[in-house]
Each structure stands twice: as C-alpha cells, then as structure tokens.
C-alpha positions in Angstrom: -79.9 63.3 -18.7 -82.8 64.3 -21.0 -86.7 64.4 -20.6 -87.3 61.4 -22.7 -90.7 59.7 -23.3 -89.2 56.4 -21.3 -88.5 58.8 -18.3 -91.6 60.6 -18.1 -93.2 56.9 -18.2 -91.2 55.5 -15.9 -90.3 58.6 -13.2 -93.4 61.3 -13.8 -96.5 59.3 -14.5 -96.5 57.1 -11.1 -95.6 60.3 -9.1 -98.2 62.4 -11.0 -100.8 59.6 -10.4 -99.9 59.4 -6.7 -100.4 63.2 -6.7 -103.4 63.0 -8.7 -104.8 60.8 -5.4 -103.6 62.9 -3.3 -105.8 66.0 -4.2 -108.9 63.5 -4.6 -109.0 62.2 -1.3 -108.5 66.2 -0.2 -111.6 67.4 -1.8 -113.6 64.1 -2.5 -116.0 64.9 0.7 -117.2 68.3 -0.8 -119.0 66.0 -3.2 -120.0 63.1 -0.9 -120.6 66.2 2.1 -124.4 65.7 2.4 -124.9 62.1 2.3 -122.2 61.9 4.7 -124.1 64.0 7.4 -127.1 62.8 6.3 -126.2 58.8 7.1 -123.9 59.3 9.9 -126.1 62.3 11.3 -122.5 64.7 11.7 -123.6 68.4 12.3 -121.2 71.2 10.5 -118.6 71.4 13.3 -118.3 67.3 13.1 -117.9 67.0 9.3 -115.7 69.9 9.4 -113.4 68.2 12.1 -113.3 65.0 10.2 -112.1 66.4 7.1 -109.4 68.5 8.2 -108.3 65.8 10.1 -106.7 64.4 6.8 -104.8 68.5 6.4 -103.6 67.6 10.5 -102.1 64.3 10.0 -100.3 65.6 6.9 -98.8 68.7 8.7 -97.6 66.3 11.2 -95.3 64.3 8.9 -94.0 67.7 7.0 -90.7 68.3 8.8 -89.3 64.7 9.1 -90.5 63.9 5.6 -87.8 66.0 4.3 -85.0 63.6 6.7 -87.1 60.5 5.3 -86.8 61.5 1.5 -82.9 62.2 1.8 -81.9 59.4 3.4 -83.6 56.2 1.6 -85.0 58.2 -1.4 -88.8 58.8 -2.6 -89.3 55.3 -4.3 -89.4 53.4 -1.3 -91.2 56.3 1.4 -94.1 56.8 -1.4 -94.7 53.2 -1.6 -94.9 53.1 1.8 -96.9 55.7 2.8 -99.3 54.8 0.2 -99.8 51.7 1.7 -101.3 53.6 4.8 -103.5 55.7 2.7 -104.9 52.6 0.9 -105.7 51.0 4.1 -107.2 54.2 5.9 -109.3 54.8 2.7 -110.8 50.8 3.4 -111.1 51.9 7.4 -113.5 54.9 6.3 -115.4 53.2 4.0 -116.2 50.6 6.7 -116.6 52.9 9.6 -119.7 53.1 11.7 -119.0 56.1 13.9 -117.3 59.2 13.6 -114.2 57.9 15.6 -113.9 55.5 12.7 -113.9 57.4 10.8 -111.6 60.1 11.9 -108.8 57.4 11.9 -109.4 56.7 8.3 -109.0 60.2 7.5 -105.9 60.9 9.6 -104.5 57.9 8.0 -105.1 58.6 4.4 -103.7 62.2 5.4 -100.6 60.5 6.5 -100.3 58.0 3.6 -100.5 61.2 0.7 -98.1 63.2 2.6 -95.1 62.5 0.4 -97.0 62.6 -2.8 -95.6 66.1 -3.4 -92.4 66.5 -1.8 -91.2 63.0 -3.3 -92.2 63.8 -6.5 -90.3 67.4 -6.5 -87.3 64.6 -4.8 -87.2 62.3 -8.0 -87.4 64.9 -10.2 -84.4 66.7 -9.3 -82.6 63.3 -9.4 -83.3 62.6 -12.7 -84.8 65.4 -14.8 -81.9 68.4 -16.2 -82.1 71.5 -14.3 -83.9 73.3 -17.0 -86.8 71.4 -17.2 -88.0 71.3 -13.4 -90.2 74.2 -13.9 -91.9 72.4 -16.2 -92.0 69.2 -15.2 -92.9 70.8 -11.8 -95.9 73.0 -13.2 -97.3 69.8 -15.0 -97.2 67.5 -11.6 -99.5 70.7 -9.7 -101.6 70.0 -12.8 -101.7 66.7 -12.0 -103.3 67.5 -8.4 -105.7 69.8 -10.4 -106.9 66.7 -12.3 -107.8 64.9 -8.8 -110.0 67.5 -8.4 -111.5 67.1 -11.1 -111.7 63.5 -10.6 -113.5 64.7 -7.1 -116.7 66.3 -8.4 -118.2 64.8 -12.1 -116.6 61.4 -11.7 -117.7 60.9 -8.4 -120.9 62.1 -8.6 -121.3 59.5 -11.9 -120.2 56.8 -9.2 -122.7 57.6 -6.9 -125.2 57.0 -9.0 -124.6 53.3 -8.5 -122.9 52.8 -5.2 -122.8 55.3 -1.8 -120.1 56.7 -0.6 -118.6 53.7 1.0 -118.5 52.0 -2.3 -116.2 55.0 -3.6 -114.0 54.6 -0.7 -113.2 50.9 -1.4 -112.5 51.9 -5.0 -110.0 54.8 -3.9 -108.5 52.1 -1.5 -108.1 49.6 -4.6 -106.4 52.5 -6.9 -104.1 53.3 -4.4 -102.9 50.3 -4.0 -102.4 50.2 -7.4 -100.6 53.2 -7.6 -98.5 52.1 -4.2 -96.8 49.0 -6.1 -96.7 51.3 -9.5 -94.2 53.5 -7.5 -92.3 50.7 -5.9 -91.9 48.2 -8.8 -91.8 50.7 -12.0 -89.6 53.9 -11.0 -86.1 53.0 -10.5 -83.4 53.7 -7.9 -81.0 56.3 -8.0 -78.2 56.1 -5.5 -78.3 58.2 -3.0 -75.4 60.0 -2.1 -74.2 59.8 1.4 -76.1 62.0 3.9 -73.5 63.9 6.0 -75.6 66.2 7.6 -76.6 65.1 11.3 -80.0 65.5 13.0 -78.8 68.0 14.9 -77.7 70.0 12.0 -80.8 69.3 10.4 -82.4 71.0 13.3 -80.5 73.7 13.4 -81.6 74.3 9.6 -85.0 74.4 10.7 -84.8 76.3 13.4 -82.8 78.7 11.1 -85.7 79.2 8.6 -88.1 79.6 11.3 -86.0 82.4 12.8 -85.5 84.2 9.7 -87.5 87.8 8.7 -87.7 86.6 5.3 -89.7 83.6 6.2 -91.9 85.3 8.3 -92.4 88.3 6.2 -94.2 86.0 3.2 -95.0 83.2 5.1 -98.1 84.2 7.7 -100.2 86.0 4.1 -99.2 83.0 2.1 -100.3 80.7 4.9 -103.6 82.6 5.8 -104.5 82.8 2.1 -103.6 78.7 1.2 -105.4 78.0 4.2 -108.6 79.4 3.5 -108.4 78.3 -0.3 -107.5 74.6 1.1 -110.2 74.3 3.7 -113.1 76.0 1.7 -112.0 74.0 -1.6 -111.9 70.8 -0.1 -115.4 70.5 1.8 -117.1 73.6 2.0 -117.4 74.8 -1.5 -120.3 71.9 -2.1 -122.5 72.7 1.1 -122.1 76.5 0.2 -123.8 75.9 -3.5 -126.1 73.9 -1.7 -127.6 75.7 1.0 -126.5 78.9 0.0 -126.9 79.0 -3.7 -129.3 76.3 -3.7 -128.6 73.5 -6.0 -129.1 69.7 -5.5 -126.2 67.6 -5.8 -125.9 66.4 -9.3 -126.0 70.4 -10.0 -123.0 70.9 -7.5 -121.0 68.5 -9.5 -120.4 70.6 -13.2 -119.9 73.7 -10.5 -117.2 71.7 -8.6 -115.8 70.6 -11.8 -115.3 74.1 -13.1 -113.8 74.8 -9.8 -110.8 72.5 -10.9 -110.2 73.7 -14.2 -109.8 76.7 -12.2 -107.7 75.1 -10.1 -105.6 73.7 -13.2 -105.1 76.9 -15.0 -104.0 78.3 -12.1 -101.3 75.9 -11.4 -100.1 75.6 -15.1 -100.4 79.7 -16.6 -99.3 81.2 -12.9 -95.8 79.9 -13.2 -95.5 80.7 -16.8 -97.0 84.4 -16.2 -94.3 84.6 -13.0 -91.3 83.7 -15.3 -92.5 85.9 -18.3 -92.9 88.9 -16.3 -89.5 88.6 -14.3 -87.8 89.0 -17.5 -89.7 92.6 -17.6 -88.6 93.3 -13.9 -92.1 92.0 -11.9 -90.7 89.5 -9.1 -92.0 86.4 -8.3 -93.0 87.8 -4.9 -94.3 90.6 -6.9 -96.9 88.5 -9.0 -97.8 86.5 -6.1 -99.3 89.6 -4.1 -101.2 90.8 -7.2 -102.3 87.1 -7.2 -103.4 87.5 -3.4 -105.2 90.1 -3.5 -107.7 89.1 -6.6 -107.9 86.0 -4.2 -109.3 88.1 -1.8 -111.9 90.0 -3.5 -113.0 87.1 -5.4 -114.1 86.1 -1.5 -116.0 88.9 -1.1 -118.5 87.8 -3.8 -118.7 84.2 -1.9 -119.4 86.5 1.4 -122.3 88.8 -0.8 -124.1 86.0 -1.9 -123.6 86.7 -5.3 -124.9 83.7 -6.9 -126.5 84.3 -10.2 -122.7 83.7 -11.3 -121.5 81.1 -8.9 -119.9 79.2 -11.6 -118.1 82.2 -12.5 -117.1 83.0 -8.8 -115.3 79.5 -8.4 -113.3 79.1 -11.3 -111.7 82.5 -10.3 -111.5 81.2 -6.5 -110.1 78.3 -7.7 -107.4 80.1 -10.6 -106.2 82.8 -7.8 -106.4 80.2 -4.8 -103.1 78.9 -6.4 -101.2 81.8 -6.5 -100.2 80.9 -2.9 -97.8 78.2 -4.5 -95.5 81.1 -6.0 -94.7 82.2 -2.1 -92.8 78.6 -2.3 -90.6 79.3 -5.3 -89.9 82.2 -3.4 -88.7 81.5 -0.3 -86.8 78.6 -2.0 -84.6 81.5 -3.7 -84.1 83.1 -0.4 -82.3 80.4 1.6 -79.0 78.3 0.6 -79.9 75.4 -1.5 -79.3 72.5 1.1 -82.0 74.5 3.0 -84.3 74.1 0.2 -86.5 71.2 1.0 -86.8 72.0 4.7 -88.0 75.6 3.8 -90.7 74.1 1.9 -91.7 72.0 4.0 -91.8 74.1 6.6 -94.0 76.3 4.5 -96.0 73.5 4.0 -96.0 72.6 7.7 -97.6 75.7 8.6 -100.2 75.9 5.7 -101.6 72.6 6.7 -101.7 73.4 10.3 -103.7 76.2 9.5 -106.1 74.6 6.9 -107.0 72.1 9.8 -107.7 74.8 11.7 -109.8 76.8 9.4 -111.8 73.6 8.2 -112.9 73.0 11.4 -113.2 76.2 12.7 -115.2 77.3 9.9 -117.4 74.1 10.5 -117.7 75.0 14.0 -119.1 78.8 13.3 -121.7 77.5 10.7 -122.4 75.0 13.0 -123.3 77.7 16.0 -125.6 79.6 13.5 -127.4 76.2 12.3 -128.2 75.0 15.7 -127.3 71.0 14.8 -129.0 70.6 11.4 -127.2 67.8 9.9 -129.0 68.1 6.5 -129.2 72.2 5.7 -126.6 74.8 7.5 -127.5 78.6 7.7 -126.6 80.9 5.0 -125.5 83.3 7.9 -123.2 80.8 9.0 -121.6 80.6 6.0 -120.9 84.7 5.4 -120.0 84.6 9.1 -116.9 82.0 9.0 -115.6 82.9 5.6 -116.0 86.3 6.9 -113.7 85.6 9.7 -111.3 84.2 7.2 -111.0 86.9 4.8 -110.4 89.4 7.8 -107.4 87.4 9.0 -106.0 87.3 5.4 -106.7 91.4 5.2 -104.8 91.4 8.4 -101.7 89.1 7.1 -101.9 91.4 3.7 -101.2 94.3 6.0 -98.3 92.7 8.1 -96.5 91.7 4.2 -96.7 95.2 3.0 -95.4 97.2 6.1 -92.8 94.5 6.7 -92.0 94.8 2.7 -91.8 98.9 3.5 -90.0 98.3 6.6 -87.1 96.5 4.7 -87.1 98.8 1.7 -87.9 96.1 -0.2 -88.9 97.4 -4.3 -90.1 94.4 -5.1 -94.2 95.2 -4.3 
C-alpha cells in the first residue's frame, strides 16, 4: 500500500472536495450577512440563530456517525449525506421566511456532517500509517481553502448575482461532489463489525466518564466554540460595524483570515511533531497555542482596528490549535475507541459553538435595539468578552487538573 498519484486522485481528492464544501458552507454567511439581514429583515439574534443551526444539526449526527461509518463505509455515507446538503442549499436559496432559511441551513449542516470523519476513516483504510499525519494535515488544509473561497470569490460572485444565486451554485457543486465520492472512490471490503450496539454505547459512556477526557476537553471546547462561532459569522459583521469597512473591503480581510487558518492547520501539526522530539508533548504545544488565541481575542475586544487584518490572521492561525486536542485525546484511549473519542469531542465543540454563535447574536442584538443593518460596537465587546471569560475559566480548570494529577506535560 503506497501513496500513489492514482490513490490520491481517487481517495483524497473527492473527500478533500467534500471537506472544502463543508467549510465553505460553514463560513459563507459571514460575507453575505449584510445582504441576508437586509433582504430578510434579520436582527443580530435571528442571524446568529440561523447561522448556528448548521452547527447544532452537524453536532446531532456525530455520535451515530462513527457507528454508521464502521458499518456501511465512508463512500456510501458521505455520498448520501451530501445529497441532503445539496437539497438544503436549494431550500436556503428559495426560502421566503426565517423558518425556511433555518430548515435549509439545518439540512446543510446535517449533509456535511461526515466530511471530515468519513475522510479519516477512508484514509485509515487506504493509506499507510506513516502517511496519515501528512494526509490528515492536507485534509484540514482543504477546509482552510473552503474558508478562502467563502471570502473574495463569494464577494466576486455577488457582483453579478445575489446570495440566492450563490446558494443555487453551491447546491449544484455539492451534487457533483456527492456523485464524485460515490462513483470515483473505490470500495474497501469492510471487516465484520462484531461490536454490539450496547458495546458501542458502553465505549461512549467510558469516554464521557473519563478524567483524561474532562481534563483538556472543556478548554478545547470553549476555545473551538469561540473560534468557529466568530470565524463563521461574526468576523464579517465586526469588520463592518467596528472597523467601519465596506463589503468589498471586508472580503480581503476574510481572505487573510482564511490564510491564517490554512497556515495554522498546515504548520501546527508539523511544529508539534518536531517539538515532540525535544520532549514537548502535543498537549504542551496545544496549551501554548490556546493561550495565544486568548490573547489575540483581547485585541478584538479592545477594538485595535488599525491592525485589523493582522489580528484576524493571528485569530485564524492560533484558533486552529484546538485540533491538537483531538490527536492528544485519541492517544489516551484504546485504539478501538479512537473514532468515538473524536466524535465525542466534536459533539461538544459543535453544540457549544451553536450556543456561542447564537448567544453572541443575542447579546449584540440586546445593545443594537433590533437594528438589522448595523449592530452596536459595544454589543460586540460585551459578547466577545463573555466568550473570553469562559475560555479563561476553562483554561484555569485545565491547569488545576494537570497540577492535581501531577502532570509534567505543562
């Protein structure tokens, strides 16, 4: 088994395109937020609820997803789910009310919920073990390019169509990727799954009652929830309402944010691997990166807008640090639990990202008094500060737990 160009073309590329779409859908609302709010008369709370629906429907699938992937294989599950995403994009494009927008957004989140985990499952089946860190890193990088595509390219598309036209195009693209996954990715014979449903559930309960899991996960969850909720929606409105930029000026800044994310996904894993050779654990590297992420958010709260692009690049770079927690936690449990560990952490991240994204909108709307075109600057400060305080609390919990356990990793 080798990393041949043919294997990359038939396995990696289709799944990378799926993850690209997953991230594009996740963050596209940040560039269309102004047009969407104006056309549909959405206040900040409604915009937050609408956009975060993706996150909660995504989260709802995570625990059963591991079982489905093990039983039916990544090719069939991802191809099927992407059809729901395509349908959701079409519903979103045609919606005439907030309710139908939410239905479309929920279908999209449900439909792209397997794009990362299905890829990881396929990569384990087809690629040699020593190549997995490289291939997984490239998969994350494909997601970063999805963020990049949701900025300047979407802004360019909006010069000759509207947000509805953008989503019709996304629906067509998603259908094509679904067909690509189904007809191009080869099938790998699935080994008989001897574990019963009761044993699967027992493994999940073991994870959720583990001290190792609750040592790092609250901090990883709080930072990733803030990262996802702000990056995928509130970065664009912040640049409009706090930094005073027009939509055409916002898109390049979001492109730089995407570049920061791509660089973070690509380099942080490499940095962690290199530092491991000198005695620095993955958890040590993750904790340093998460502290830096907290510090970067202070610049946004204090509204240092003269260096807005610089801060958002750092926000994107250090915001990706949380993915190192997945690698660390996977190593703390038996190999047969690795998939359920990742989906358990993913579940918490996306549930709290949903709460954070909606909650930030509610707080901003409280100070904006229902304005649907421009939101209160002070509202952003309060909302971002609440998110930051929660991250600091969970950081202190982590260091206290590490000290209580006599950990020498931090």
